[in-house]
C-alpha positions as CSV (number, residue, x, y, z in Angstrom):
1,F,-64.7,14.1,18.0
2,I,-63.7,10.9,17.1
3,S,-64.9,9.1,20.3
4,K,-68.2,11.3,19.7
5,G,-68.3,9.9,16.0
6,E,-68.0,6.3,17.1
7,E,-70.3,6.5,20.3
8,K,-72.9,8.1,17.7
9,L,-72.4,5.1,15.1
10,R,-72.9,2.8,17.6
11,A,-76.1,4.3,18.9
12,Y,-77.2,4.3,15.3
13,I,-76.4,0.9,14.9
14,E,-77.7,-0.5,18.4
15,S,-81.3,1.4,17.7
16,E,-81.8,-0.1,14.3
17,D,-81.9,3.4,13.3
18,T,-82.2,3.9,9.3
19,D,-81.8,7.7,8.6
20,Y,-78.3,7.0,7.0
21,K,-78.4,10.5,5.6
22,N,-78.8,12.1,9.0
23,M,-76.1,9.7,10.6
24,S,-73.5,11.0,7.8
25,K,-74.3,14.5,8.5
26,T,-73.4,13.6,12.2
27,L,-70.3,12.1,11.4
28,N,-69.5,15.0,8.6
29,D,-69.9,17.4,11.7
30,E,-67.6,15.6,14.3
31,N,-65.0,15.1,11.3
32,K,-65.0,19.1,10.5
33,K,-64.6,19.5,14.1
34,L,-61.6,16.9,14.6
35,I,-59.6,18.6,11.4
36,E,-60.3,22.5,12.7
37,S,-58.8,21.5,16.5
38,C,-56.3,19.2,15.4
39,T,-53.0,20.7,17.2
40,M,-51.1,16.7,16.5
41,T,-47.7,16.7,14.8
42,G,-45.1,14.7,13.8
43,E,-45.8,10.7,13.2
44,S,-48.8,10.6,15.2
45,H,-50.3,13.3,13.0
46,D,-49.0,11.4,10.0
47,V,-50.8,8.4,10.9
48,L,-54.1,9.9,12.0
49,H,-54.0,11.3,8.7
50,E,-53.5,7.7,7.2
51,W,-56.6,6.6,9.0
52,L,-58.8,9.7,8.5
53,A,-58.5,10.0,4.8
54,P,-60.1,6.7,4.0
55,H,-62.6,7.5,7.0
56,L,-63.5,11.0,5.1
57,E,-64.4,8.7,2.1
58,L,-66.4,6.5,4.0
59,T,-68.8,9.1,5.2
60,A,-69.2,11.0,2.1
61,A,-69.9,7.1,0.5
62,L,-72.8,6.9,3.4
63,N,-74.3,10.2,2.4
64,S,-74.5,9.2,-1.3
65,A,-75.7,5.8,-0.8
66,E,-78.5,5.1,-3.0
67,N,-80.5,2.7,-1.0
68,Q,-80.4,1.4,2.9
69,E,-78.4,-2.1,1.9
70,K,-76.1,0.0,0.3
71,A,-75.8,2.7,3.5
72,E,-75.6,-0.6,5.9
73,E,-72.9,-1.9,4.1
74,V,-71.0,1.6,4.4
75,I,-72.2,1.5,8.0
76,Q,-70.3,-1.4,8.9
77,K,-67.1,-0.2,7.0
78,L,-67.2,2.6,9.3
79,N,-67.9,0.4,12.5
80,S,-64.8,-1.2,11.3
81,S,-62.6,2.1,10.5
82,F,-63.1,3.0,14.3
83,K,-62.0,-0.1,15.1
84,E,-59.1,0.4,13.5
85,F,-58.1,3.6,14.8
86,H,-57.7,2.2,18.4
87,K,-55.1,-0.3,17.0
88,Y,-53.2,3.1,16.6
89,F,-54.6,5.6,19.2
90,K,-55.4,4.5,22.8
């Protein structure tokens, strides 16, 4: 679900889409699926949650962005968040 979210964000950026509310919904849907299906335990689970909590905040911030300019700032932070994820997980 993380990979799907990342792919969809990348496609959003590459297509120069501007429907950030829909992008927020898409990411939120993938995040919900991730949370519902999580079976990880131990240290990897803890590390995932350290990454996931700020990522969820960014998704919420995208949904509440006041305008396209603010949304683009959040989109870039979300893109960085996915890159950060890959530092911990393959």
